[in-house]
Each structure stands twice: as structure tokens, then as C-alpha cells.
N, C-alpha and C positions, 0 to 999 in steps of 0.2 A: 875371318874372325871379326874384323871390323864391321863387316856387313851384318853379322849375327848380333853383335852388340847394339848396332844401330836399330835393328828391328826390335830387339828387346826393349830399348829405350822408348821407341815409338809406342810399343804395346803398353808399357807402364804409363806413359803420358796419357794414352787414351783411357786407361783404367782410372787414373787419378782424375782426369777431366770428367769422366762419366760419373765417378763417385761424387765429385763436387757438384755436378749438375743435379744428380739425384738428391743430394743433401739440400741444395737450394730449392728443388721442387718440393721436397717434404716440408721445408721451412715455410715456403710460400703457401703450401696447402694448410699448414697449421695456422699461419697468420690469417689466411682467408677464412678458415673455419671460425677463428676467434672473432674476426670482424663481422662475419655473418651472424654469429651467436649474439654479439653485442647489439647489432642492428635489430635483431629479432626481439631482444629484451627491451631495447629502447622503444620499439614500436608497440610492444605490449604495455609498457608503462604509459605511453602517450594515449593508447586506446582506453586504458583504465581512467586516465585523467579526463578524457573527452566524455566517457560514459558518465562520470561523476558530474561533469558540467551540465550535461543534458538533464540528468535527474534533478540537480539543484535548481536549474532554470525552470523546470516544470513545477517544482514545489514553490518557488518564488512566485510564479505566475498564479498558482492556486491561492497562495496567501494574500496576494494583492487583490484578487477577486473578492475574497472574504472581507478584506479591509473596507471595501466600499459600503458595507452594510452595518458597520459597527456604529452604535449610537450612544454608548455610555463610555466614560473614561476608562473603566476597567477593561472593557472589550477592545477599545482602541489601543490601549497599552499592550494587550495580549497579541492582537493580530499584527501590529506594527513591529513588535519584538520578533515575532515569527518571520516577518518579511526581512528584517535586518539580518537574522541568523542565516536565512537561505541565501541572501545576497553575499554574505561573507564566504559561505561555502562555494558558491559559484565563482567568486573572484579568485579563490585559492586554486580551484580546479583549472580555471582559465590560465592562471599564471604558470601552471605546470606544462602547458602546451608549447612546442617549439616554433610557434608562428608569430609573426610580427606585422601582419598586414594592417592596412588602415582600417579595414572593417572590424577586425578583432580588437583594435585599439579603441574604436568607437563603442564596441560591445563592452569592453572593460570599463570605459567611462560611464556608460549607461548603468551598469550594475552598481558602480560606486554611487551614482546619483540616487538610485533606488534605496540602497542601504543607508546613505546619509539622511535622506528625507524621512524614511521610516523611523530612523533613530530619533530625529528631532521631534516627530509627532508622538513617539512613545514617551519621550521625556515630558512633553507638554501634557500628555494624558495623565502622567503620574502626578502632576500638579492639579488635576481636576478639569482639564480642558478637553473639549471634543473638537471635531473638525470645523474649520471655517469653510464657507462656500468655496473660497479659492483653494484651500487645501484639498477638499474633496475633488475638485476639478483636476488638480495636479495628479492626485492618486488615480483618477480615472484614465488620464492620459498615459501615466506610467503603466497601468494595467493593460491597456490596449497594446502598447509597444511590447511589453513582456510576452503577451500572447503570440504576437507575430514572431518575435525572436525565438521563443520556445519551439514553435512549430517548425521554423527553419532549421534549428539545431537537430530536431528529431528527424527531419528529412535527411540531413547529413549522416546521422547515425544509421539510418536505414540503408543508405548507400554503402557505408562502411561494412555493415554486417552482411550485406549481400555480396560483397566482393567487387561491386561495380566501381568502388572508389577506394584508393589506398591512402594510408595516413600521409604519405608524402605529397599527395595531391590535394589534401584538405585545405591548404592555404589558398590555392587558386579557386577551389570550389566555393570557399566561404565568400569570395568577392561577389559572386553572382547571387548567393542566397541571403546574405546579410545586408545588402546595400539598402533594402527597403526600410531597415530599422532606423536609419538616421532621419528619415522624413518625419517620424512621429515623435522624436525626442522632445519632451516638454522643457520649457525654460524654468528652472528652479532658482530660488533666491540664493544669495551668498551666505545665508545664515545656517546652512547645513554643517553639521559637525560629525566627524567620524571618531569615536572614542574606542580604543582597543579594550574589548570586554567580551568574554565568552558568553554565549547564549546557549541554553539547552536545546537539543534537537527535539522538534515537535513532529511526531509522525502524522502524516496528513491523509494518506490513502488507507482506508479501512475496508478490507475485503470482506469481512464477515458481517457487514452491516454496521450501523453506528454503534460505537462504544463496545468494542470487543477486546481492547487492550487490557481491560481490568481482569482478564481471566487468568493471568499467569501468576503462579506462586501463591495462590490463596487456598486456605483450608475449605473443603467442600461443606457448605452450610446444609445442603439438602441431605447429607449423609450423617449429620451430627446425631449421636445417640444410637446409631445402628451398629450391630455387632458384625464382627468379621465372619465371612462365610468360607466354607471349604470349597475345593475344586468341584466336588460332585454337586453341591447346591448351586454353584455358579453355572455348571453345565445344564442343570434343570432350567435355570433362568434363561439361558441362551436358547434352549429348545422351545420354551414357552414363547419367547419373544418372536421367534421365527415361525411358530406354528407347525413345527415338524417333530417327529418322534425323537426321543432322547438318543436312541441308537445311531441316528444319523449325524450327531454332533460329536466332534473329536477335538482333543486339546491340541493347541499349536504352540504353547509356551506362555510363560508369564511375562509381564512388562512392568517396569518400575515407573518412577516419576511422581508428579504431584498426586496422581490418582492411580495407585498400584492396581493392576488388573490381571485377571486370568484371560488367556487368549484361546479362542475356539474357531473351528472352521466347519463347513458343511458343503457338500457338493450340490450345486444348484441344478434344478431340473432343466433349465435352458442352456446349461453349459457354464463353465467357470466355477469359482469357489466363492462362498460368502464367508467373510471373516468377521468375528465379533470380539469385543473386549467387554468383560464384566468386572465391575469393581470388586475388590476383595472386601472392602467395607460396605456392607449393605446389599451386595449382590445385584447392583443395578447395571443395566446395559449402558455403557459409555459410548460405544460406537459400533457401527455395522457398515460393511462395505463389500460390494460384489465386484469380482474381478472381470466380469463379462463386459466386453466393449458394447457400447450402445450407439445406434444410428439416430440421426436427427430427423426421423420421419414417423408418421403414423398417429401421434398423439399431440393434441393442441396444448399450449401452455396452460390454458384454463383448466383443462381436464387433468393435467399433471398436478396443478395446485390443489385441486379437489382430492386427488388420490393421496397427496401428502397429508392433507387435513384429516382424511378418514383413517389413515395409518396411525397418525399421532393420537387420535381418540382411542383407537383399539389398543394402543400401547399404554393407555392409562394417563395420558397428559391432558388434563382438563384446563379450560380457561386460557387457551393459547390463541394468539392472534397473529395472522400473517403480517409481516412487515415488508420485506423485500425479497426478490428472487433474482437468480442469475442463471442463464443458459449457456452451457459450454460442452462441446464434444458429445452431443446427443443426450445430455443429462441436464435436467432443470433442478436446481437446488433452491429450496424455499426456506427462508429464515422465519422462525416463529418466536414471539416473546410472550411471557406470561402477563395476563391482565388481571390486576387486583381491583375489583370494582370498576371505576372509570379510569384507572391509572395503568398505563402500559409500562411494564418493568423491563427495560431493555437488557438488564444484566442477565435475566433468566432466559437465555438463548438456546433454542433447539433448531438444528438444521436437518431437513429431510430431502433426499435426492431421489428423483424419479427418472427412469429410463424412458426416453421419448419414442422408442420403437415398440415398447411393450406396455407402457403405463404402469409398470411394477416399480415398487420402491427398491432402490439399489444402494441407498446410503442413508445413514442416520448418525447424528453426532449431538451429544447432550452435555458436553463439558461445561458450557456456560450455565445451563440450568442446574446441574449437580453442584457446581461451585457456588452459585449465588442464591439459589431459590430458598425463600422462607416467606412466611406471612409477616408483612411489615406493619408497624404502627405508623401509618402515614398521617402526616399533619394535614389539617384543613388548609386549602389555599388562602393566603391572606390577600392575594391580588387576584381579581377576577380575570377571565379571558379578555373581556373588553378593555380593562385597565392595562393588562399586559401587552395588548396589541399596540399601545402607544410606543412601545420600545422597538417596534418594527418600522423601518424607514418608509417614508412615503413613496419611495421609488419602487417598492415591492407591493404586489397585489396578494393579499392573503387568500389562499384557496381553501384551506381547512385548518382546524386546530383540535388539539386533544391534550389531556394531561399525560405526562410521561415522567418516569423516574429515571434520571440520567446518572450514570457512574461518573464520579469526579476523582481527582487525584487523591491518593491516600486511602483508596478503597471506600470512600464515602459515596453517598448518593444524594442527588438534588432533585426535588420535585419541581418540575417545569411545565409551563405551557409550551407545547410544540406547535409552531406555525409553519405549515407548508406554503411557500410563496412562489410567485412567478415574477421574473424581471421583464423589462421591456423587450429584451433580446430573446425571450422564450426560455431562458435557463431557469431551472427550479432551485430554490434554496430552502433550507429548514432553519428557522430561527428559534432558539430555545431561550425562554425568558423565565427567570427564577420566580416561582409562584408565591414565594414568601417576601421577596424584596422588590420585584418588578424590574430588576436589572437583567440585561442580556447575559446569558450564560455560555452559549456556544452557537457557532454558525457552521452549517454544513452545506456543501454544494452537491446536488444530485446529478449523477451522470446516468442518463436514461437513453437506451437504444433498444433495438430489437432483441438483444441478448438479456436485457433485464436492467437492474438498477444497482449502481455502486454509489458510495458517498465519499466526498472529499472533505 
């Protein structure tokens, strides 16, 4: 009997101990899962902060490059304000990272110096001052350093995105990549002041060619006075645009937005589907896109540009001038702007895409043109091209010039002399000078490679 009770007690003890061990195991598993989830969330937050830092540093680098070529108080104020805003964004992103290495502390100090100095120059420009030779030299030194630092941070970002580097290893990796930055730091005076003030974000990279941000939320000028069309009339317009029988075009659904449209599709002879949008007001083709993938072979860039020009003429778009083009994924996209007399109207934008394996047009987009196009009452320039050239700094060589109508804030447009220039390092810039006042209006950086041209 005693032996039986003893065995029962042992079994109960084993059961209790097993249950306790199981409970501890479950609890440990839950705690481990919580810790893993927290670490994952923290890593994602740090990755987001680092990505924001890389973006802000790149934008600050671009703004500093622009600042070197400002020659009027208004432009100095504008570009230095932009530099200050980007520096503040970079500083906040850097502060969110869980690293405290000496190199990152020097980086933080450098960003603060850039922001301080840009703010002091902006305040001086508000009082009517421009750069002194010493200030320009300091800006140039800051710009060179920012370029090195931005490139190093992008290298780190590439390592993180590829998985070759983990967020936990970033502190050590930064030591090797950022140590070159300290060598180029300029010595700035003690007069810099940092005043807490919010500055508006200024978008810098413009993918659709210069001056595309004006397209959002505007009533379409080119469609003013035109009547609404029904779906059948829109279908006829789509068939005519494609040069195919009406029977081959079928509806795909309506779309809303700033320019309400009817949607259509047709089966392409070479495979895939061609989709079109036709505006309900006026029955104009807003966009066309082929789903067929294209290969980057067979057709030269020059031939593709000529094909885009010919297509645009057949579509009824007259007086259009090629501005920039970009090649990506076997497709070359050409930007065209309307030319009224001698003036290039950048707002009136049309994009035509050509497949580089067939030379056929595979894309079309006329939102800018339909939104902005009209015949303008253009003023006569009060400042000649020769007089306007005085606003271009001596450090730039003028390569070409033309008159251009440039969109401004508030949906206005400014008549400018457009000067394409080259710097000593080979980089190309565009300086816009107001044709009525002779003051600098805008500065753009051209990014040119074998793929085409983008503007900063």
C-alpha cells in the first residue's frame, strides 16, 4: 500500500513538474516571440529613418550645388532656405538612429554647420545682400563635402537593401565609409545662428522634365468650351487615334479624377493589350499605353525620337518641340512642349513612348497639354538675351539660350530667358532669368547619361 502511494506521488510530481516546465516553455516562447517582434519593429523603424537620412542628404547636396550659381538676393534667399530645410530634415532623421559613433557625431555636426550657414546667408539675402567671395568659397567647400557624404550614405543604403549589411552592423560600417568626411570640413565663423522655424518642403527631382508639378488639380484649359461626349463618340475617338476599326475597340470602364475619362482597350497585333483613356469633356485622348514588354534592341535613340515626332504630328499636335528624353526598360520616352512663336511653353507637356525593339509608339500622355494649353498673350521681353546673360555667373559657360514660359507658384507663368550652361567640372545647368526684370528665376541641374536627361 505504501509502495503504491509512493509511486502515485512520484507520478503526480512528474506530472506537475512536466506541466510547470511546459508552462515555462510556453511563457519563454511567448516572450521570445514578443522580443523578436519588437526587434523587427525597431529595425524597420531604424531602416525608415536611415532611408529618410539618405534622401535628405541627397536633396541637401543638390540644393548646395544650386546655391553656388545664385547671383541675386532673391535667388540666394530661395536656395539657402532650401538648403536649411533639407539640413533640418537630415538632422532629425540622423537623431532617430540608435548609433553614437564618432563618425556619425561628426556627420551631425557637419549637417548643423550647413544648416546654420545657409540660414545666415538667407537672412543676409533678405536684406539685399549677395555672396561675398569668402561666403562663396565656404559654400563650395560645404558642397564638396556634402557630395562625398551623400555618396557614402547611398553606398551604405545599397548594402542594407541587398542584405549584405544588417542594421546592427551599420555603426561599425559607418566608421570606414564616413571617415573621409572630416578631412573636407570647412571652418566657418561663430556668427552662424540656428533659429527654430519651419521651412516648406521644396521638391527637387522632377521626373517629367522641368516644371511638371503645376499639373495637379487644375481645370483643363484646352478643353474649355468643349461639350461632354458619350461613350460611343469616345470609342470612335479611340479607334481613330489608334488607326484601327471601331469594332476592335472595347470599353474597360470609366475613371474619375481631375480629368474624368472613358477607358478602352484593344488587342495589339504584336501581342498584349493597348489601353486608352478618352476625356468625357471634349473626347480627347488623355493617355495610351501598351502592355507588351519591350527589349532594348534594334532601334536607335535618334530613330525613336523621330518616330515619336511623326506620331505626334499625325495625332494633330502642331508646333511641338522636343525637350528631354529618358530610356528605361526597352522604352524611350520623349517629352515635347508647345512652342508659341519663339517661346517654349513648358506647361503644355506631351509625352510619347517608343518601344526600342520595334520602333512603334507604345505610350502617350497629354495631361500637361490638356491642362495648360491655350494661346497666350505673351509680353515682349523687356530684357534682351545679352542683358539677361549678366545674371549668369562667370563660372558658367553659356552653351545656348532661348525664350521659355516657366510655370510659377500659384499657377502663374513667367517669361524667361533659358540659358543652358556648363560648369568647369562638366556638369550642365539651366539658369532661368526673368525676361521682364533681369533677375534669376530658377536654377536646374541636368543629369545626363546614356539613358537620357533628368533635371534637379
